[in-house]
N, C-alpha and C positions, 0 to 999 in steps of 0.2 A: 668922480675918480680921482684919488689922491695916491701919488706915488712918492716914496722918499728918494730923492735923487742924489746921486754921488757920481763925480766926474774924475775919478783918480786917473784913469787911463789917459784922457785927453788933458788933464792938468799937468801930469808929471812927465809925459813923453812928447818928444818932439813931433809937431805936425807938418804936414806937406804945406808949403806957403802958397802953392798954386791950387786956386779952387775951381779950375776949369775941368769940367767932368766929361773928358774924353780918355779913351784908352791911351796909355802912355806908361813909360818907365817913371818910378817916383824914387828919387834918392833921399837919403838922410832924414828919413821921417818913419814914424811908426803907424801913421794913419792919414787918411785925407778926408775932410769934411765933405759930405755928399748927402743930399736930401732924397728921400724916396720919390718915386714917380707917382703922382695922385692916380688911383684907379678911377674909372668912370662910374661904376655903380657897385661899390662893394657890399657885401652881406656875409653874415657870420653863418659858417656851416656848423662848427663845433668848437667847443673850449673845454679846457680841463680845469674843473673847479679847485682841484688840489694844487695845481700850479698856480693858479690866481691867488690862492691863499698864501702860497710861498713868498709872493712878492708883495703880499699886503692887500690884494684885491678881494672883494666880495662876489657872490653870486649876483647881487644887484648891479655891481660894476661891470660885470660881463655883458650884461644885457643893455647897458647903457651906450647912447650915441658916441660918448666919448671913448669908449673902449673900441668900438668899430673904427672910429676915425683915426686913433693913434695906431693900432695894431694892423691897419690896412695901409698905413704910410700917407692917409689923407690929411692929417694934421701932425704937426711937430708938437710934443708935449712941451709946456713951458719950462725954460731954463735948460734945455738941452739941444745939443747939436750933433745929428746922426754923423756917423763916419764908417769908413771901410777900411780894412787893414791890408797892407802888402805883406806877403810872405812868398817864399820860394818853396821848391820841392823836387823830389825825385820822384817821377811819374813811371810806373811799372819797371822801377829800377833805373831810370835815365834821368839825369840832371836836366830840368825844365826851366831853370832860371826863374825871373820873377813871375808869380802867379798873384794871389790875393783873393780878396772877397769880390768875386766876379758877379755874384748874384745875391750876395748878403750884405746888408746894411745894419750896423749896430746902432740901436736907438739911444741907449743911455745905460749907465749902471744903476742900480736900485738898492737899497738896503732895507731888511725888514728882519726882526728878531735876532739883529746882530750878524745876520748872513748877507753876503753881497752876491748879487746876480748881474749878469749882462743880459740885456734883451736885445735879440737880433732877428731882423725881418729877412726871410730867404724868399726871393722872388719879387723884390719891389723896385726893380729897375736897374739900369746900368751904373757901374762906378769906373774910376780910372783903372780898375784892375780887371774889366769885362772881356778884354782882349777882343776876339771878334764876335762874342756873344752878346745877347740883348739884356741880360740881367733879370729876366723874368722866369717864373716858373709855371708848371701846368698843373691842373688839378690832380691828374694821376700820380705825379712824383710827390705832390704835397700830401695827398691822403696817406701814401706810403710812409713819409716821414713823421706825420702826426701820430699815426697809429703805432709806428714801430718804436719811436722814441718813448712812448708812454708804456707800451708794452714790455720793453726792455727793463724799465724802472721795476715795474711791479714783478718781473721776474728775479730782481735783485742784481741785475747788470748794470754796473757803473754806466751812466748815458747823460746826454744833454737832455733836457725836457721840451716838451711842446705845449705852449700856451693856448694857442688858436690856430684854427684853419679858416681862412677867409676867401671867398670868391671874389675876384677883382671886378667881374663884369667886362673883361677884356678878352680878347682872343690873342693866343700866342701860336706861332708857327713851330713846329717840331717834326724832325724826322727820327721817329722812335728807334729804329735800328740802323740809322746811318746808312741806309740803301737807296737813297734818291728819292723816297717816297714821303716827302713833307706834306704836313697835314695841319689844319687849324685846330687848336685844342683850348679848352677853358682855361684861363689864367687863374692863379691862386697865390696865396701868400700864406706862410706858416711863421709864427713868432716863437724862435727857439730860446730857450733859457738855459744859461751855464755860469758856473763861477766866473770864467772868461772864455773866449774863443781863440786863445793864444795856442799856437801850434809849434810842432817841430819846426815846420818851415819858417816861422818867424825868426827863429835864431839862424837857421840856414841862409836866410837871405843877407843878413848882415855880416855874416862870416864870409860867405862868398864874395863880397864886396870889399872885405877887409876893413869895414866900417866897425872897428873894435870899441869906439867910444859909445855907439849906439848900442851894440851887441851888449856891452856891460851895463848900459843904463836899463835895457830890456830885462836881462837877467836879474838886476838888483830889485826892478820893480816888481817881478813876478815872485821873487822870493819873499819880499817886504809883505806883499798883499795876499798872496795865495799859499805861501808856505812859511807862516809866522813862526812854526815850531823849529825853523832852522835858525840857530843863533850863533853859529861859528863864524869867523871871519876869513878874510883873505881867500886864498886858493880852496881852504876847506870848505867855505861856504857854497861854491860852485859844484865841489865834488859831492857835498852832502845832497844838494839839490838834484844832481844827475842821478844819485843813487836812489832817491825818493821817486823820482819820476821812472826810473827803470822798475820799481818794485810795484808801483800803481799800474804801470802799463801790463807788467806780468800778470797781476791778479785780474785785470780787465780780460786778458786773453783766456785764462782758465776759466772765467765765466762764459765766455763765447763758446769754448769747447764743451762746457757742461750743458748747454741748452741747444747746441747745433746751429749757432748762428754763423754766416759767412758774410763779412763784410762786402766783399766783392772788389774794393779798390783801395787797398792799404797804402796809398802813397804817402810820403813823409808829410805832406800838407794836409792829409786827412787824419793825423795823430794828434790828439789833444794833450797838452802838457799836463792836463789833470787825470790822465788816465781814465778818460771817459770815452764811450763810443761816440763818434761824431760824423755827420756827413752821411745820412741814409740815402744812398744813391741806389746803385745796382746790388743790394744786399739780397740775401735768400736765407731760408731755412733748410736744413738737410731733412729731406722726406725719407727716402732710404739712405741708410748709412753708407756714405760715399766720400772718403777723405780726398778723392780727386776732383770733387765737384765744386765748380765755382758758377755763379749765377751770371757772370759778367761776359757778355758776348765778345767785348774788346779784348778779354784775356783767354779766348777760346783757345788758340794754338798753344800758348806756354803754360796756362794755368797757375802762373805765379801766386795767385791770391786764392788758390783752392783752400778747402776747409783744413786739411792736414798739414798745410804749409803756413799757417797763420802764425804759430809761435816762431818759426824761423824768419818770417818777414817782420815780426815785431822786433826781434834782436837786430836784424839788418837796418831797420829804421833808427833803432837807438844807436848803432854805430854811426849814423849820419848825424844825429843829435850830438854824440860826443865829439865828432870832428868840428862841428859848429861851436861847442863851448870850449874846445881846446885852446884857442887863443887867450881865455881867461885863466887858464891852469898852466899851460906850457910844460905839462908833464903828462906824457901817454901812459905810464905804467899804472896810476891808480884809476884812470878811466879804464884801461884793459881789465884791471882786476874786477871791476864792477860788472863788466860785459861778460867776463869769463864766468862769474857766479850766476849769470842769467839762466844757462842752460841746466846747471845743477838744481837751481832753485825751482825752476819751472818743472823738471821731472818730479821733484818732491812734492810740489802742490797739485801736480796733474794726478799723481797717484792718490793722494789724499781726496782729491775731487772724486775720482773713479770709484774709490772705496765708498764714500759716501753715496753715490749713485747705487751701489750694489748693497749697501746697507750693511756695510761691515765697520765695526767700531774698533775691533782689536787689530793691531798691525800683525800681519804675518809675512814671512820671507816669499811664501807661495804666491801673494797677491798680485806681483807685477807679471808673473806667468798667467794667472787666471784673467787678468785684465787684457793682456796681449792676445791671448787665445780668442777672447770674446771679439776684439775689435777685428780680427782677422775673419771670424766665423760670420759676423754681422754683414760682411762683403760676399759671402757665397751665393746667397740668393737675395734678391731686394727685400730689405727688412726695414720697416719703419722706425727710426731712432726713438721718437717720442713716445709711440705707442709701445715700444718693446720695454724701455726702462720703466714706463708707468705701470705696466702690467707685472713686470718682474716682481713687484712688491707684494703680488699675490700668491707667490709661491710659499709653500710651508716646509717646515723641516721635515716632515714625514713624507712629503711626496717622492714618488719614483721618478726616473728620468721622463718616462712617457707621460705621467701626470703633469709634470712641471712643463713639458713641451705643449700640452693642451692649453695651460695657463697663458703662454706668450705667442700661440700660433696666429693670433689676430694681427700681429705686427708683419707677418708675411704678405708681400703684395700678391704672389702667385703660389699657393700652397702645392701646387702640381710640381713646382720646380725643386721640391724637397725629395730628391732621389735618395737612395739607400746610402750612399757615401755621404751626402750632407745631413741626412738623418742621424746617421752613426756618430757624426762630429758633435751634432747638438747634444745627443744623448750622453756623449763622454763629458762635455762641458757642464751640462746641468747637473750630472752626477758630482763633479768637482764642486760646482757651485753649493748644491744642497749639503755636500759634506763640510765646506767651508762655514756655511751659515750655521750649522750645528755646533760649530766652535764658539759661537757668540752667546752672550748671556742674553740677549733681547729676546722677548717672546715674538711670535710671528706678527702679532697685532702692534706691538711697540715698533718692530722692525718697519712695518709698512708705513706707519706715522712718520718715522724718521726718512725714509726714501722718498715719501710723497711731498716732502718740504724741499727736495732739491731736483726732482724729477717732474718737470711741469706736466700737467694734462693738456693744457692748451698753449699752443704758441701760434704767431701770426704766419700760419703757413701761406706760401706766395699765391696759390689759388684764392685763398680768403680774401687776401688784400685786393685781388684782381676783381673778385665778385663785388666788393663794395666800390670800387673805381668803376665798373660797368653801370652799377644802379645810379652811382653819383652823377655820371655823365647824362643820365637821363632826368636827372634833378631829384633823385630819391636818395637821402642821406640816412635813412633809416639803418641801414646795414653798417654804415661808419659807426653810428652811435651803438648798435647791437654789439659789434666786435670790440670797440672801446671799452664797453661794460664787462663784457667777457673776459678781456685779457687784464683787467684789474685784478682778477682772482685766479691767476694762471694754476695755482697748486690746489684750489678747492674742486670738489667733485663736480658741483654745478649740474645736477642730474637733467635739469630742464634744457640745458644746452648740450647734451650728449652727442647730437648730430655733428657738433664740430671736432669731436674726439674721432676723427676718422682719417684713413689714408688719403693720400692725393687721389682724386678722381681721374680716370683714364683720359677724359676730355683735357685735362691740364697738363698731361705729360711733355707735350711739346709746344705747349701755347704760349706765345709772347706774353710776357708779365707773370707767368707761373712757373716757367722753367728756364728762361733766358730774358735777361734785362741788359740795357745799355746804360752808358753813363747819363743819359738824358731821362733815365728812370728816376 
């Protein structure tokens, strides 16, 4: 197994001089060297051949002893020194001070086909940033991360990737809902792959400590290696950087809203500087369309990170990044101008995204009303978001409202809830929609093709992930593999997999892992 190693981060940025691996405050350093803890009996559950190819590895490499040892943390790859990063953050809107890679250890950076990637183990043991935790991860949360990261990629959503899922052979104690019922679970490690794992919180840490020298070093490093298109100097360089991060963050959120993804814990330390989805913890997918839903039990009272609030939270987080970068710019006005543009640009991109979901290519003034009416209508009775939008493409230009309703009615969880008032609202909207579709030049068949490129048929519904976890806990990994393969082609019909194109079953409505999750998820 041959990797092309590159150690830019650890070569160009200051290291923690203290190599004692105990939880502590780390000053004036961008990372601490720390080795993974060796697992007792590692075994490979699943690996992504495509991600392996990204970093220059083959199918044969995946099956090698070297692969198992390196990506379980059992051995250190030659000429590399693993490390963990400190960062700070606002958690649920409150300043939390120093946080950091508490259960993540960066193995190294690699280069393949002129692209640079950082390889990071999640669940490989404690670091100086573990605080009161043990640094390990359980099979349950590792399956959720491995499947979801790859599912998001194939949906076209910017994301970290997942190379491998490895069982450690060790037990880990977890209290799944933080209610005093701790129990042993199987330990596991995921290898995450991304351009880097630099977060908003990395910048917040040094700004909060008024360590402007390292703040500037980190900003210059990030721009040089990850935003090479920025060629401006001085203050403008940092403004261009912030503008770019704002835009790619906005793009990511639009994708989340398109597919019905709820991150669940959008703290500033969980926001990537690359505008990619990172940290798959208590995430969930909208089953019935509900803008107020969040899967995170910790957020149950205030629902700060609910589906409909994700764009607002992204903007709030960008304000915190702007505050962190301010010492490099010393002028609030241009930062405010970029932030003020976020909401306008988001509305524009959201409108275009929703037009695409509805199969509308021509822009019309009435579209915003059509879309707003629909999002209100979807909430009147429980309506499955994924099934609704997927089946909407089967409506024809010649359909009556009654015929159109027949096309989409599979999306309703309880058809008997469709009383006369609700039905009349649906007929009114469907008449409007069919009328609007008749203004388009695309044929029904052409429109269906276009819509099916943006409205997935298959997403990683919460209960699907839980079924694979339940089986894996019994030593059966076939469902992990089946779901992985299914979700590689989320927009394809896959008629032999039709059983997964289904509403959430009743048993999953209030089941832990299916409708509610904790940060230990």
